[in-house]
C-alpha positions in Angstrom: -54.0 20.7 -45.6 -55.9 22.8 -43.0 -55.2 22.2 -39.3 -57.8 20.7 -37.0 -58.7 23.6 -34.6 -60.0 21.2 -31.8 -56.8 19.2 -32.0 -54.6 22.3 -32.1 -56.4 23.8 -29.0 -56.0 20.5 -27.1 -52.3 20.4 -27.9 -51.8 23.9 -26.6 -53.6 23.1 -23.4 -51.6 19.9 -22.9 -48.3 21.8 -23.5 -49.4 24.6 -21.0 -50.4 22.0 -18.4 -47.0 20.2 -18.8 -45.1 23.5 -18.3 -47.1 24.3 -15.2 -46.4 20.8 -13.7 -42.7 21.3 -14.3 -42.7 24.8 -12.8 -44.6 23.5 -9.8 -41.8 21.0 -9.1 -39.1 23.8 -9.1 -39.7 25.0 -5.6 -37.0 25.7 -3.0 -38.7 23.8 -0.1 -36.0 21.1 0.0 -33.2 23.5 -0.3 -34.6 25.8 2.4 -35.8 23.0 4.7 -35.3 23.4 8.4 -32.0 21.8 9.6 -29.5 22.0 12.4 -25.9 23.0 12.0 -23.3 20.6 13.7 -23.5 20.8 17.5 -26.3 23.3 17.4 -28.8 23.3 20.3 -32.2 21.9 19.8 -35.5 22.3 21.5 -36.9 19.2 19.8 -35.0 16.6 21.9 -35.1 16.5 25.7 -31.3 16.6 26.1 -31.2 19.9 24.1 -28.7 18.4 21.5 -29.4 18.3 17.8 -26.7 15.6 17.2 -27.8 12.1 18.2 -25.8 9.2 19.6 -25.3 6.2 17.4 -28.1 3.7 17.7 -27.1 0.8 20.0 -26.0 -2.4 18.4 -25.3 -0.9 15.0 -22.0 -1.0 13.2 -20.6 1.9 11.2 -19.7 1.3 7.6 -15.9 1.1 7.2 -13.6 1.8 10.0 -11.0 4.4 11.1 -8.0 2.1 10.7 -6.1 4.2 13.2 -3.8 1.4 14.2 -0.9 2.0 11.8 0.9 -1.1 13.0 -2.0 -3.4 12.3 -3.3 -1.9 9.1 -0.1 -0.8 7.3 2.7 -2.8 8.9 4.4 0.4 10.0 5.2 2.3 13.2 5.8 6.0 12.9 5.9 5.6 9.1 8.7 3.0 9.2 8.2 -0.7 8.3 8.2 -2.8 11.4 9.7 -6.2 12.2 7.2 -7.0 15.0 3.7 -8.5 14.9 0.8 -6.7 16.5 -0.5 -10.0 17.9 1.1 -13.2 19.1 2.0 -15.7 16.4 0.3 -18.9 17.1 -0.1 -22.3 15.4 -3.7 -21.3 14.5 -2.5 -18.0 13.0 0.1 -19.9 10.9 -2.5 -22.4 9.7 -4.8 -19.5 8.7 -1.8 -17.9 7.0 -1.1 -21.0 5.0 -4.7 -21.4 3.9 -5.0 -17.7 2.9 -1.6 -17.8 1.2 -2.7 -20.7 -0.9 -5.9 -18.9 -1.9 -4.7 -15.4 -2.6 -0.9 -15.6 -3.1 0.0 -19.0 -4.6 -1.6 -18.3 -8.1 1.4 -15.9 -8.7 4.0 -16.7 -6.0 3.5 -20.5 -6.1 2.9 -22.8 -3.1 6.5 -22.5 -1.9 7.0 -18.8 -2.6 9.4 -19.3 -5.5 7.5 -17.0 -7.8 6.4 -19.8 -10.2 2.7 -19.9 -9.6 0.1 -21.1 -12.2 -0.5 -17.6 -13.7 3.2 -17.2 -14.2 3.3 -20.6 -16.0 0.5 -19.2 -18.3 2.6 -16.2 -19.3 2.1 -13.5 -16.7 5.0 -11.6 -15.3 6.8 -13.5 -12.5 7.0 -12.0 -9.1 10.3 -12.1 -7.2 10.9 -15.2 -5.1 10.3 -14.8 -1.3 13.7 -16.5 -0.9 15.7 -13.8 -2.6 18.1 -12.1 0.0 16.3 -8.8 -0.4 12.9 -10.2 0.6 14.4 -12.5 3.3 15.9 -9.4 5.0 12.8 -7.3 4.5 10.9 -6.5 7.8 7.7 -8.5 8.2 5.7 -5.2 8.0 6.9 -5.0 4.3 4.7 -7.9 3.4 1.7 -6.5 5.2 2.2 -3.1 3.5 2.5 -4.6 0.1 -0.6 -6.8 0.6 -2.4 -3.6 1.8 -1.3 -1.1 -0.8 0.0 -3.2 -3.7 3.5 -2.8 -5.3 4.6 -2.9 -8.9 2.4 -5.3 -10.9 0.8 -6.6 -7.7 -2.6 -5.1 -6.8 -3.6 -4.3 -3.3 -5.6 -6.9 -1.4 -6.9 -4.7 1.4 -10.5 -5.2 0.2 -10.3 -9.0 -0.1 -8.0 -9.9 2.8 -8.7 -8.5 6.3 -5.8 -7.0 8.3 -5.5 -10.0 10.7 -5.3 -12.4 7.7 -2.6 -10.2 6.0 -0.5 -10.6 9.2 -1.2 -14.4 9.1 0.0 -14.5 5.5 3.1 -12.6 6.5 3.8 -15.1 9.3 3.4 -18.0 6.8 5.8 -16.3 4.4 8.4 -16.1 7.2 7.9 -19.8 7.8 8.4 -20.6 4.1 11.6 -18.5 4.1 12.8 -20.3 7.2 12.0 -23.7 5.8 14.2 -23.2 2.8 17.3 -22.9 4.9 16.4 -25.0 7.9 18.6 -27.9 9.1 17.8 -30.8 11.3 19.2 -28.9 14.3 16.4 -26.3 13.9 13.8 -29.0 14.7 13.2 -29.6 18.4 14.8 -32.9 19.5 11.4 -34.3 20.6 9.9 -33.7 17.1 12.8 -35.1 14.9 11.2 -38.5 15.0 8.2 -37.1 13.1 10.5 -36.1 10.3 12.0 -39.5 10.0 8.6 -41.1 10.0 7.4 -38.8 7.2 10.3 -39.9 5.0 
């Protein structure tokens, strides 16, 4: 079957136009664009600096997390047994609430390691009441929440640093509650216990 010469010529012109368009886009203008090296002087800005200050009232994305104590539960690379902030009733209440949301599915409401996912067949975590964990520094709990350990994933993205410390304070309260006696309750509050029974 003979080719249609008009159609053939149009196809060649269309191909040539497409090649020219593609080649026109392959220029080095963006690669060779004018730019400043870090801390290089500039004649464009009045202060003579090319680097600009951060715009007022803006927040950078992420943070430096330079406070090792707050973010990792360590001081000088060693797990700490001190809190970076005062432990208050509000902090304990926040810790309880966050513990029940993030920790109780595996660890259970009392920290025994018998949470709902364990009852459904997942691997059981150790009880917070084991001697090893009772004797662990409080920074251990924050460090594990931050970085994960064994089968436990890290929760740094879901739980802010202050809440991780609040959870650690609540874990300490759970541990204390399992071995507390009536003498550990202040005398003026013992009546509350009797009324609750």
